[in-house]
N, CA, C and O atoms as a GROMACS GRO file, in nm:
protein
  520
    1MET      N    1  -2.318  -2.214   5.702
    1MET     CA    2  -2.476  -2.079   5.703
    1MET      C    3  -2.394  -2.021   5.594
    1MET      O    4  -2.273  -2.028   5.570
    2LEU      N    5  -2.533  -1.941   5.515
    2LEU     CA    6  -2.488  -1.823   5.417
    2LEU      C    7  -2.588  -1.718   5.475
    2LEU      O    8  -2.709  -1.724   5.493
    3ARG      N    9  -2.512  -1.634   5.493
    3ARG     CA   10  -2.531  -1.477   5.538
    3ARG      C   11  -2.548  -1.410   5.416
    3ARG      O   12  -2.463  -1.419   5.328
    4LEU      N   13  -2.678  -1.323   5.401
    4LEU     CA   14  -2.649  -1.274   5.279
    4LEU      C   15  -2.740  -1.070   5.325
    4LEU      O   16  -2.853  -1.035   5.359
    5ASP      N   17  -2.632  -1.009   5.303
    5ASP     CA   18  -2.657  -0.898   5.311
    5ASP      C   19  -2.720  -0.775   5.274
    5ASP      O   20  -2.668  -0.686   5.207
    6ARG      N   21  -2.830  -0.774   5.319
    6ARG     CA   22  -2.944  -0.703   5.253
    6ARG      C   23  -2.942  -0.556   5.192
    6ARG      O   24  -3.029  -0.515   5.116
    7ALA      N   25  -2.834  -0.483   5.233
    7ALA     CA   26  -2.809  -0.380   5.187
    7ALA      C   27  -2.765  -0.318   5.050
    7ALA      O   28  -2.787  -0.219   4.980
    8ASN      N   29  -2.665  -0.470   5.051
    8ASN     CA   30  -2.569  -0.430   4.891
    8ASN      C   31  -2.597  -0.600   4.831
    8ASN      O   32  -2.528  -0.621   4.731
    9GLY      N   33  -2.664  -0.697   4.864
    9GLY     CA   34  -2.654  -0.823   4.818
    9GLY      C   35  -2.524  -0.912   4.792
    9GLY      O   36  -2.505  -0.998   4.706
   10GLN      N   37  -2.424  -0.854   4.913
   10GLN     CA   38  -2.343  -0.981   4.879
   10GLN      C   39  -2.346  -1.120   4.976
   10GLN      O   40  -2.408  -1.103   5.081
   11VAL      N   41  -2.303  -1.220   4.960
   11VAL     CA   42  -2.326  -1.340   5.051
   11VAL      C   43  -2.176  -1.364   5.067
   11VAL      O   44  -2.069  -1.346   5.010
   12ALA      N   45  -2.249  -1.429   5.214
   12ALA     CA   46  -2.149  -1.485   5.231
   12ALA      C   47  -2.115  -1.641   5.309
   12ALA      O   48  -2.220  -1.702   5.290
   13PHE      N   49  -2.032  -1.723   5.377
   13PHE     CA   50  -2.050  -1.823   5.364
   13PHE      C   51  -1.950  -1.821   5.468
   13PHE      O   52  -1.834  -1.780   5.466
   14CYS      N   53  -2.038  -1.892   5.589
   14CYS     CA   54  -1.993  -1.816   5.775
   14CYS      C   55  -2.018  -1.984   5.836
   14CYS      O   56  -2.131  -2.030   5.856
   15SER      N   57  -1.905  -2.051   5.857
   15SER     CA   58  -1.938  -2.154   5.919
   15SER      C   59  -1.848  -2.188   6.093
   15SER      O   60  -1.768  -2.098   6.117
   16SER      N   61  -1.851  -2.258   6.163
   16SER     CA   62  -1.819  -2.274   6.308
   16SER      C   63  -1.641  -2.298   6.268
   16SER      O   64  -1.578  -2.348   6.175
   17HIS      N   65  -1.607  -2.230   6.401
   17HIS     CA   66  -1.460  -2.261   6.382
   17HIS      C   67  -1.443  -2.275   6.544
   17HIS      O   68  -1.526  -2.244   6.629
   18ALA      N   69  -1.329  -2.321   6.559
   18ALA     CA   70  -1.303  -2.323   6.728
   18ALA      C   71  -1.264  -2.200   6.825
   18ALA      O   72  -1.263  -2.168   6.944
   19ALA      N   73  -1.239  -2.162   6.727
   19ALA     CA   74  -1.240  -1.946   6.787
   19ALA      C   75  -1.383  -1.881   6.795
   19ALA      O   76  -1.416  -1.787   6.867
   20GLY      N   77  -1.465  -1.956   6.701
   20GLY     CA   78  -1.594  -1.919   6.681
   20GLY      C   79  -1.620  -1.907   6.572
   20GLY      O   80  -1.542  -1.970   6.501
   21TRP      N   81  -1.722  -1.833   6.500
   21TRP     CA   82  -1.762  -1.803   6.343
   21TRP      C   83  -1.700  -1.737   6.313
   21TRP      O   84  -1.657  -1.640   6.376
   22ALA      N   85  -1.671  -1.783   6.173
   22ALA     CA   86  -1.574  -1.714   6.096
   22ALA      C   87  -1.700  -1.731   5.958
   22ALA      O   88  -1.792  -1.813   5.951
   23CYS      N   89  -1.648  -1.582   5.826
   23CYS     CA   90  -1.734  -1.571   5.731
   23CYS      C   91  -1.652  -1.581   5.641
   23CYS      O   92  -1.534  -1.567   5.674
   24GLN      N   93  -1.681  -1.607   5.509
   24GLN     CA   94  -1.591  -1.575   5.421
   24GLN      C   95  -1.692  -1.517   5.295
   24GLN      O   96  -1.799  -1.577   5.293
   25ALA      N   97  -1.679  -1.407   5.187
   25ALA     CA   98  -1.675  -1.375   5.156
   25ALA      C   99  -1.689  -1.429   5.052
   25ALA      O  100  -1.587  -1.477   5.004
   26VAL      N  101  -1.846  -1.446   4.960
   26VAL     CA  102  -1.880  -1.562   4.839
   26VAL      C  103  -1.822  -1.466   4.731
   26VAL      O  104  -1.849  -1.346   4.732
   27PRO      N  105  -1.721  -1.540   4.610
   27PRO     CA  106  -1.660  -1.453   4.526
   27PRO      C  107  -1.806  -1.453   4.446
   27PRO      O  108  -1.880  -1.551   4.436
   28GLU      N  109  -1.838  -1.272   4.373
   28GLU     CA  110  -1.959  -1.303   4.322
   28GLU      C  111  -1.925  -1.311   4.127
   28GLU      O  112  -1.870  -1.226   4.057
   29GLU      N  113  -1.967  -1.403   4.101
   29GLU     CA  114  -1.929  -1.428   3.962
   29GLU      C  115  -2.068  -1.325   3.914
   29GLU      O  116  -2.021  -1.212   3.897
   30ARG      N  117  -2.135  -1.324   3.902
   30ARG     CA  118  -2.206  -1.203   3.833
   30ARG      C  119  -2.111  -1.090   3.804
   30ARG      O  120  -2.064  -1.077   3.691
   31ALA      N  121  -2.076  -0.996   3.915
   31ALA     CA  122  -2.003  -0.947   3.895
   31ALA      C  123  -1.898  -0.924   3.805
   31ALA      O  124  -1.872  -0.823   3.739
   32ALA      N  125  -1.822  -1.069   3.812
   32ALA     CA  126  -1.683  -1.083   3.695
   32ALA      C  127  -1.781  -1.071   3.585
   32ALA      O  128  -1.795  -0.972   3.514
   33LEU      N  129  -1.873  -1.224   3.576
   33LEU     CA  130  -1.942  -1.216   3.481
   33LEU      C  131  -1.980  -1.081   3.341
   33LEU      O  132  -1.953  -1.076   3.221
   34GLU      N  133  -2.077  -0.962   3.464
   34GLU     CA  134  -2.077  -0.813   3.388
   34GLU      C  135  -2.006  -0.720   3.319
   34GLU      O  136  -2.044  -0.638   3.235
   35LYS      N  137  -1.835  -0.756   3.393
   35LYS     CA  138  -1.707  -0.684   3.372
   35LYS      C  139  -1.686  -0.724   3.250
   35LYS      O  140  -1.644  -0.650   3.161
   36GLU      N  141  -1.723  -0.885   3.232
   36GLU     CA  142  -1.614  -0.916   3.126
   36GLU      C  143  -1.715  -0.921   2.962
   36GLU      O  144  -1.664  -0.917   2.850
   37ILE      N  145  -1.874  -0.931   2.993
   37ILE     CA  146  -1.959  -0.900   2.928
   37ILE      C  147  -1.951  -0.706   2.870
   37ILE      O  148  -1.993  -0.694   2.755
   38ALA      N  149  -1.909  -0.578   2.932
   38ALA     CA  150  -1.891  -0.505   2.951
   38ALA      C  151  -1.755  -0.463   2.853
   38ALA      O  152  -1.736  -0.376   2.769
   39ARG      N  153  -1.673  -0.576   2.912
   39ARG     CA  154  -1.577  -0.572   2.829
   39ARG      C  155  -1.573  -0.591   2.694
   39ARG      O  156  -1.533  -0.494   2.630
   40LEU      N  157  -1.617  -0.735   2.603
   40LEU     CA  158  -1.667  -0.768   2.529
   40LEU      C  159  -1.714  -0.649   2.439
   40LEU      O  160  -1.661  -0.584   2.348
   41GLN      N  161  -1.809  -0.648   2.490
   41GLN     CA  162  -1.878  -0.550   2.391
   41GLN      C  163  -1.830  -0.402   2.390
   41GLN      O  164  -1.924  -0.335   2.349
   42GLY      N  165  -1.742  -0.336   2.413
   42GLY     CA  166  -1.640  -0.229   2.407
   42GLY      C  167  -1.579  -0.275   2.252
   42GLY      O  168  -1.591  -0.231   2.138
   43GLU      N  169  -1.513  -0.382   2.312
   43GLU     CA  170  -1.420  -0.523   2.179
   43GLU      C  171  -1.524  -0.534   2.066
   43GLU      O  172  -1.488  -0.537   1.948
   44VAL      N  173  -1.649  -0.539   2.100
   44VAL     CA  174  -1.764  -0.543   1.960
   44VAL      C  175  -1.727  -0.445   1.939
   44VAL      O  176  -1.613  -0.436   1.894
   45ALA      N  177  -1.795  -0.341   1.960
   45ALA     CA  178  -1.807  -0.190   1.894
   45ALA      C  179  -1.656  -0.158   1.869
   45ALA      O  180  -1.661  -0.069   1.785
   46GLY      N  181  -1.536  -0.179   1.895
   46GLY     CA  182  -1.429  -0.145   1.773
   46GLY      C  183  -1.419  -0.254   1.699
   46GLY      O  184  -1.400  -0.187   1.597
   47LEU      N  185  -1.415  -0.360   1.661
   47LEU     CA  186  -1.449  -0.462   1.592
   47LEU      C  187  -1.547  -0.407   1.487
   47LEU      O  188  -1.519  -0.419   1.368
   48GLN      N  189  -1.657  -0.350   1.524
   48GLN     CA  190  -1.722  -0.304   1.371
   48GLN      C  191  -1.661  -0.213   1.367
   48GLN      O  192  -1.565  -0.234   1.293
   49ASP      N  193  -1.661  -0.091   1.417
   49ASP     CA  194  -1.572   0.013   1.328
   49ASP      C  195  -1.521   0.008   1.260
   49ASP      O  196  -1.546   0.070   1.157
   50LYS      N  197  -1.398  -0.085   1.277
   50LYS     CA  198  -1.306  -0.078   1.186
   50LYS      C  199  -1.349  -0.195   1.049
   50LYS      O  200  -1.313  -0.175   0.933
   51VAL      N  201  -1.416  -0.294   1.086
   51VAL     CA  202  -1.509  -0.372   0.952
   51VAL      C  203  -1.561  -0.257   0.886
   51VAL      O  204  -1.555  -0.292   0.768
   52ALA      N  205  -1.613  -0.130   0.888
   52ALA     CA  206  -1.717  -0.060   0.867
   52ALA      C  207  -1.598  -0.022   0.787
   52ALA      O  208  -1.591  -0.070   0.674
   53SER      N  209  -1.491   0.066   0.832
   53SER     CA  210  -1.343   0.135   0.750
   53SER      C  211  -1.284   0.058   0.615
   53SER      O  212  -1.266   0.087   0.497
   54LEU      N  213  -1.261  -0.095   0.728
   54LEU     CA  214  -1.225  -0.135   0.575
   54LEU      C  215  -1.338  -0.193   0.470
   54LEU      O  216  -1.299  -0.261   0.374
   55GLN      N  217  -1.468  -0.169   0.486
   55GLN     CA  218  -1.573  -0.234   0.370
   55GLN      C  219  -1.587  -0.090   0.266
   55GLN      O  220  -1.635  -0.084   0.153
   56LYS      N  221  -1.519   0.033   0.360
   56LYS     CA  222  -1.557   0.158   0.278
   56LYS      C  223  -1.437   0.154   0.203
   56LYS      O  224  -1.446   0.156   0.080
   57GLU      N  225  -1.300   0.146   0.268
   57GLU     CA  226  -1.173   0.121   0.198
   57GLU      C  227  -1.203   0.028   0.080
   57GLU      O  228  -1.197   0.079  -0.032
   58ILE      N  229  -1.233  -0.092   0.088
   58ILE     CA  230  -1.288  -0.174  -0.055
   58ILE      C  231  -1.394  -0.132  -0.125
   58ILE      O  232  -1.402  -0.170  -0.242
   59ALA      N  233  -1.487  -0.054  -0.074
   59ALA     CA  234  -1.556  -0.032  -0.209
   59ALA      C  235  -1.478   0.094  -0.227
   59ALA      O  236  -1.502   0.091  -0.348
   60ALA      N  237  -1.413   0.192  -0.216
   60ALA     CA  238  -1.322   0.270  -0.305
   60ALA      C  239  -1.236   0.171  -0.399
   60ALA      O  240  -1.225   0.189  -0.520
   61LEU      N  241  -1.183   0.076  -0.337
   61LEU     CA  242  -1.035   0.053  -0.457
   61LEU      C  243  -1.192  -0.030  -0.542
   61LEU      O  244  -1.197  -0.010  -0.663
   62ARG      N  245  -1.272  -0.088  -0.501
   62ARG     CA  246  -1.355  -0.138  -0.634
   62ARG      C  247  -1.446  -0.040  -0.766
   62ARG      O  248  -1.498  -0.076  -0.872
   63ALA      N  249  -1.432   0.100  -0.697
   63ALA     CA  250  -1.474   0.185  -0.782
   63ALA      C  251  -1.405   0.221  -0.944
   63ALA      O  252  -1.289   0.242  -0.979
   64PRO      N  253  -1.526   0.216  -1.014
   64PRO     CA  254  -1.429   0.259  -1.140
   64PRO      C  255  -1.344   0.374  -1.108
   64PRO      O  256  -1.373   0.435  -1.006
   65PRO      N  257  -1.238   0.416  -1.183
   65PRO     CA  258  -1.134   0.511  -1.189
   65PRO      C  259  -1.178   0.587  -1.211
   65PRO      O  260  -1.260   0.540  -1.290
   66PRO      N  261  -1.204   0.716  -1.206
   66PRO     CA  262  -1.221   0.860  -1.268
   66PRO      C  263  -1.180   0.834  -1.392
   66PRO      O  264  -1.093   0.752  -1.422
   67PRO      N  265  -1.280   0.948  -1.515
   67PRO     CA  266  -1.211   0.916  -1.610
   67PRO      C  267  -1.111   0.963  -1.661
   67PRO      O  268  -1.081   0.912  -1.553
   68PRO      N  269  -1.009   1.016  -1.723
   68PRO     CA  270  -0.916   1.090  -1.749
   68PRO      C  271  -0.900   1.190  -1.780
   68PRO      O  272  -0.927   1.213  -1.898
   69ALA      N  273  -0.864   1.268  -1.723
   69ALA     CA  274  -0.862   1.413  -1.738
   69ALA      C  275  -0.814   1.408  -1.906
   69ALA      O  276  -0.741   1.328  -1.965
   70GLN      N  277  -0.898   1.539  -1.959
   70GLN     CA  278  -0.916   1.601  -2.088
   70GLN      C  279  -0.741   1.652  -2.128
   70GLN      O  280  -0.677   1.736  -2.066
   71PRO      N  281  -0.695   1.574  -2.246
   71PRO     CA  282  -0.573   1.610  -2.272
   71PRO      C  283  -0.557   1.763  -2.312
   71PRO      O  284  -0.638   1.829  -2.377
   72PRO      N  285  -0.414   1.811  -2.251
   72PRO     CA  286  -0.427   2.000  -2.287
   72PRO      C  287  -0.449   2.039  -2.437
   72PRO      O  288  -0.441   1.948  -2.519
   73ALA      N  289  -0.469   2.130  -2.471
   73ALA     CA  290  -0.539   2.137  -2.568
   73ALA      C  291  -0.403   2.166  -2.687
   73ALA      O  292  -0.348   2.275  -2.672
   74GLU      N  293  -0.369   2.110  -2.757
   74GLU     CA  294  -0.268   2.174  -2.814
   74GLU      C  295  -0.160   2.296  -2.877
   74GLU      O  296  -0.106   2.259  -2.981
   75PRO      N  297  -0.133   2.389  -2.845
   75PRO     CA  298  -0.052   2.473  -2.887
   75PRO      C  299  -0.079   2.563  -3.037
   75PRO      O  300  -0.048   2.532  -3.152
   76ALA      N  301  -0.130   2.652  -2.999
   76ALA     CA  302  -0.166   2.707  -3.142
   76ALA      C  303   0.040   2.712  -3.247
   76ALA      O  304   0.140   2.747  -3.184
   77PRO      N  305   0.044   2.677  -3.378
   77PRO     CA  306   0.158   2.695  -3.378
   77PRO      C  307   0.249   2.872  -3.444
   77PRO      O  308   0.211   2.963  -3.518
   78ARG      N  309   0.364   2.849  -3.376
   78ARG     CA  310   0.397   3.016  -3.361
   78ARG      C  311   0.368   3.049  -3.492
   78ARG      O  312   0.387   2.967  -3.582
   79SER      N  313   0.311   3.189  -3.518
   79SER     CA  314   0.348   3.220  -3.680
   79SER      C  315   0.393   3.348  -3.674
   79SER      O  316   0.406   3.391  -3.559
   80ASP      N  317   0.424   3.427  -3.771
   80ASP     CA  318   0.466   3.552  -3.759
   80ASP      C  319   0.393   3.654  -3.792
   80ASP      O  320   0.271   3.646  -3.797
   81SER      N  321   0.449   3.746  -3.815
   81SER     CA  322   0.376   3.837  -3.904
   81SER      C  323   0.254   3.854  -4.004
   81SER      O  324   0.168   3.942  -4.006
   82HIS      N  325   0.275   3.712  -4.108
   82HIS     CA  326   0.262   3.739  -4.236
   82HIS      C  327   0.115   3.614  -4.207
   82HIS      O  328   0.034   3.574  -4.290
   83GLY      N  329   0.125   3.584  -4.078
   83GLY     CA  330   0.041   3.436  -4.144
   83GLY      C  331   0.071   3.289  -4.107
   83GLY      O  332   0.000   3.197  -4.068
   84GLY      N  333   0.211   3.303  -4.135
   84GLY     CA  334   0.282   3.142  -4.180
   84GLY      C  335   0.326   3.109  -4.089
   84GLY      O  336   0.339   3.192  -3.998
   85LEU      N  337   0.376   2.946  -4.068
   85LEU     CA  338   0.467   2.910  -3.964
   85LEU      C  339   0.562   3.017  -3.889
   85LEU      O  340   0.565   3.140  -3.897
   86LYS      N  341   0.618   2.947  -3.831
   86LYS     CA  342   0.762   3.034  -3.773
   86LYS      C  343   0.847   2.903  -3.817
   86LYS      O  344   0.811   2.785  -3.812
   87MET      N  345   0.981   2.964  -3.867
   87MET     CA  346   1.048   2.850  -3.883
   87MET      C  347   1.117   2.814  -3.785
   87MET      O  348   1.074   2.886  -3.695
   88PRO      N  349   1.212   2.738  -3.736
   88PRO     CA  350   1.279   2.724  -3.576
   88PRO      C  351   1.412   2.768  -3.577
   88PRO      O  352   1.474   2.746  -3.681
   89SER      N  353   1.471   2.827  -3.484
   89SER     CA  354   1.564   2.904  -3.483
   89SER      C  355   1.703   2.827  -3.517
   89SER      O  356   1.703   2.708  -3.545
   90GLU      N  357   1.806   2.895  -3.515
   90GLU     CA  358   1.920   2.827  -3.517
   90GLU      C  359   1.962   2.750  -3.377
   90GLU      O  360   2.057   2.673  -3.363
   91ALA      N  361   1.891   2.778  -3.306
   91ALA     CA  362   1.931   2.713  -3.162
   91ALA      C  363   1.861   2.558  -3.171
   91ALA      O  364   1.934   2.461  -3.147
   92ASP      N  365   1.726   2.538  -3.205
   92ASP     CA  366   1.610   2.466  -3.204
   92ASP      C  367   1.755   2.337  -3.293
   92ASP      O  368   1.813   2.232  -3.268
   93MET      N  369   1.747   2.444  -3.404
   93MET     CA  370   1.837   2.342  -3.543
   93MET      C  371   1.921   2.277  -3.499
   93MET      O  372   1.912   2.159  -3.532
   94ALA      N  373   2.029   2.311  -3.415
   94ALA     CA  374   2.174   2.315  -3.376
   94ALA      C  375   2.162   2.172  -3.236
   94ALA      O  376   2.249   2.091  -3.203
   95ARG      N  377   1.960   2.196  -3.160
   95ARG     CA  378   1.976   2.049  -3.058
   95ARG      C  379   1.923   1.958  -3.157
   95ARG      O  380   1.942   1.838  -3.138
   96ALA      N  381   1.856   1.998  -3.265
   96ALA     CA  382   1.815   1.832  -3.330
   96ALA      C  383   1.875   1.806  -3.410
   96ALA      O  384   1.841   1.718  -3.488
   97ARG      N  385   1.982   1.868  -3.420
   97ARG     CA  386   2.134   1.801  -3.527
   97ARG      C  387   2.214   1.756  -3.433
   97ARG      O  388   2.283   1.666  -3.480
   98ALA      N  389   2.247   1.783  -3.278
   98ALA     CA  390   2.283   1.717  -3.223
   98ALA      C  391   2.259   1.585  -3.170
   98ALA      O  392   2.348   1.500  -3.163
   99ALA      N  393   2.107   1.563  -3.123
   99ALA     CA  394   2.060   1.474  -3.108
   99ALA      C  395   2.060   1.321  -3.191
   99ALA      O  396   2.075   1.202  -3.162
  100ILE      N  397   2.035   1.397  -3.303
  100ILE     CA  398   2.054   1.300  -3.466
  100ILE      C  399   2.193   1.265  -3.474
  100ILE      O  400   2.216   1.170  -3.548
  101VAL      N  401   2.308   1.326  -3.407
  101VAL     CA  402   2.440   1.289  -3.430
  101VAL      C  403   2.398   1.176  -3.311
  101VAL      O  404   2.410   1.054  -3.326
  102ASP      N  405   2.355   1.230  -3.212
  102ASP     CA  406   2.422   1.141  -3.098
  102ASP      C  407   2.334   1.008  -3.174
  102ASP      O  408   2.385   0.915  -3.236
  103ALA      N  409   2.201   1.028  -3.152
  103ALA     CA  410   2.201   0.850  -3.221
  103ALA      C  411   2.202   0.782  -3.325
  103ALA      O  412   2.133   0.681  -3.337
  104TRP      N  413   2.285   0.832  -3.423
  104TRP     CA  414   2.379   0.737  -3.504
  104TRP      C  415   2.440   0.655  -3.444
  104TRP      O  416   2.441   0.534  -3.423
  105ARG      N  417   2.539   0.833  -3.395
  105ARG     CA  418   2.636   0.731  -3.298
  105ARG      C  419   2.652   0.577  -3.255
  105ARG      O  420   2.729   0.485  -3.282
  106ARG      N  421   2.533   0.600  -3.169
  106ARG     CA  422   2.480   0.483  -3.065
  106ARG      C  423   2.442   0.368  -3.142
  106ARG      O  424   2.444   0.257  -3.087
  107VAL      N  425   2.405   0.380  -3.266
  107VAL     CA  426   2.370   0.272  -3.359
  107VAL      C  427   2.484   0.222  -3.383
  107VAL      O  428   2.507   0.108  -3.342
  108MET      N  429   2.570   0.286  -3.447
  108MET     CA  430   2.696   0.259  -3.491
  108MET      C  431   2.785   0.141  -3.403
  108MET      O  432   2.812   0.025  -3.434
  109GLU      N  433   2.816   0.212  -3.295
  109GLU     CA  434   2.878   0.140  -3.120
  109GLU      C  435   2.768   0.002  -3.106
  109GLU      O  436   2.828  -0.103  -3.082
  110MET      N  437   2.629  -0.008  -3.118
  110MET     CA  438   2.600  -0.121  -3.094
  110MET      C  439   2.613  -0.236  -3.221
  110MET      O  440   2.613  -0.357  -3.200
  111ILE      N  441   2.623  -0.180  -3.342
  111ILE     CA  442   2.645  -0.292  -3.481
  111ILE      C  443   2.820  -0.342  -3.437
  111ILE      O  444   2.878  -0.450  -3.438
  112ALA      N  445   2.873  -0.154  -3.387
  112ALA     CA  446   3.023  -0.272  -3.422
  112ALA      C  447   3.068  -0.352  -3.249
  112ALA      O  448   3.156  -0.438  -3.243
  113ASN      N  449   2.988  -0.301  -3.119
  113ASN     CA  450   2.965  -0.479  -3.028
  113ASN      C  451   2.937  -0.619  -3.069
  113ASN      O  452   2.988  -0.725  -3.033
  114LEU      N  453   2.816  -0.585  -3.180
  114LEU     CA  454   2.718  -0.686  -3.220
  114LEU      C  455   2.829  -0.779  -3.285
  114LEU      O  456   2.833  -0.901  -3.271
  115GLN      N  457   2.934  -0.690  -3.372
  115GLN     CA  458   2.965  -0.785  -3.470
  115GLN      C  459   3.123  -0.826  -3.403
  115GLN      O  460   3.198  -0.911  -3.451
  116ARG      N  461   3.152  -0.741  -3.281
  116ARG     CA  462   3.266  -0.826  -3.184
  116ARG      C  463   3.220  -0.989  -3.082
  116ARG      O  464   3.286  -1.086  -3.046
  117ASP      N  465   3.084  -0.950  -3.066
  117ASP     CA  466   3.046  -1.070  -3.048
  117ASP      C  467   3.062  -1.176  -3.112
  117ASP      O  468   3.135  -1.271  -3.082
  118ILE      N  469   2.975  -1.161  -3.231
  118ILE     CA  470   2.995  -1.276  -3.299
  118ILE      C  471   3.097  -1.319  -3.288
  118ILE      O  472   3.104  -1.418  -3.215
  119MET      N  473   3.236  -1.264  -3.357
  119MET     CA  474   3.343  -1.282  -3.332
  119MET      C  475   3.396  -1.406  -3.255
  119MET      O  476   3.455  -1.512  -3.275
  120ARG      N  477   3.326  -1.307  -3.126
  120ARG     CA  478   3.423  -1.414  -3.061
  120ARG      C  479   3.379  -1.542  -3.039
  120ARG      O  480   3.448  -1.642  -3.019
  121LYS      N  481   3.222  -1.528  -3.047
  121LYS     CA  482   3.105  -1.630  -2.991
  121LYS      C  483   3.108  -1.750  -3.145
  121LYS      O  484   3.024  -1.840  -3.149
  122ALA      N  485   3.224  -1.730  -3.274
  122ALA     CA  486   3.219  -1.829  -3.414
  122ALA      C  487   3.367  -1.919  -3.349
  122ALA      O  488   3.454  -1.883  -3.269
  123PRO      N  489   3.349  -2.027  -3.413
  123PRO     CA  490   3.390  -2.144  -3.368
  123PRO      C  491   3.578  -2.104  -3.433
  123PRO      O  492   3.596  -2.062  -3.548
  124THR      N  493   3.661  -2.119  -3.363
  124THR     CA  494   3.782  -2.151  -3.447
  124THR      C  495   3.777  -2.203  -3.573
  124THR      O  496   3.670  -2.264  -3.569
  125PRO      N  497   3.829  -2.222  -3.699
  125PRO     CA  498   3.887  -2.331  -3.736
  125PRO      C  499   4.026  -2.406  -3.705
  125PRO      O  500   4.122  -2.354  -3.649
  126ASP      N  501   4.019  -2.526  -3.748
  126ASP     CA  502   4.104  -2.655  -3.658
  126ASP      C  503   4.205  -2.664  -3.805
  126ASP      O  504   4.184  -2.716  -3.914
  127ARG      N  505   4.323  -2.586  -3.749
  127ARG     CA  506   4.442  -2.590  -3.842
  127ARG      C  507   4.495  -2.728  -3.921
  127ARG      O  508   4.535  -2.772  -4.029
  128THR      N  509   4.454  -2.773  -3.747
  128THR     CA  510   4.576  -2.934  -3.835
  128THR      C  511   4.489  -3.032  -3.957
  128THR      O  512   4.536  -3.122  -4.026
  129THR      N  513   4.351  -2.981  -3.955
  129THR     CA  514   4.276  -3.091  -4.076
  129THR      C  515   4.270  -3.002  -4.252
  129THR      O  516   4.202  -3.011  -4.354
  130LEU      N  517   4.359  -2.937  -4.212
  130LEU     CA  518   4.396  -2.859  -4.377
  130LEU      C  519   4.440  -2.957  -4.464
  130LEU      O  520   4.471  -2.929  -4.580
   0.00000   0.00000   0.00000
């Protein structure tokens, strides 16, 4: 026999045993289903938020890049009191000279290394066929 509790709606299955009647609560699938539905609804809401944030990131990545910043205005050439261009200082000339000498030295080293590599790779003449 089934017993229904009118106060809370719970159902119990009652049966006769040697010691008398015993009732066992029938597991309520509805409560378990409602609990699972609530859990899944929370999960869906979280996933929808994540999808929305990912869509915003994708839109930001697809947006055209901002226009390049305006290049800084070229500085006005230094001038002396007479309105002409100011000549570079001795220190400026020394730095330029040192840079040119260093570049020339490196070019010459590269040429020398190339010549050595070519000489190493060149076949040696066979001295027995003279």
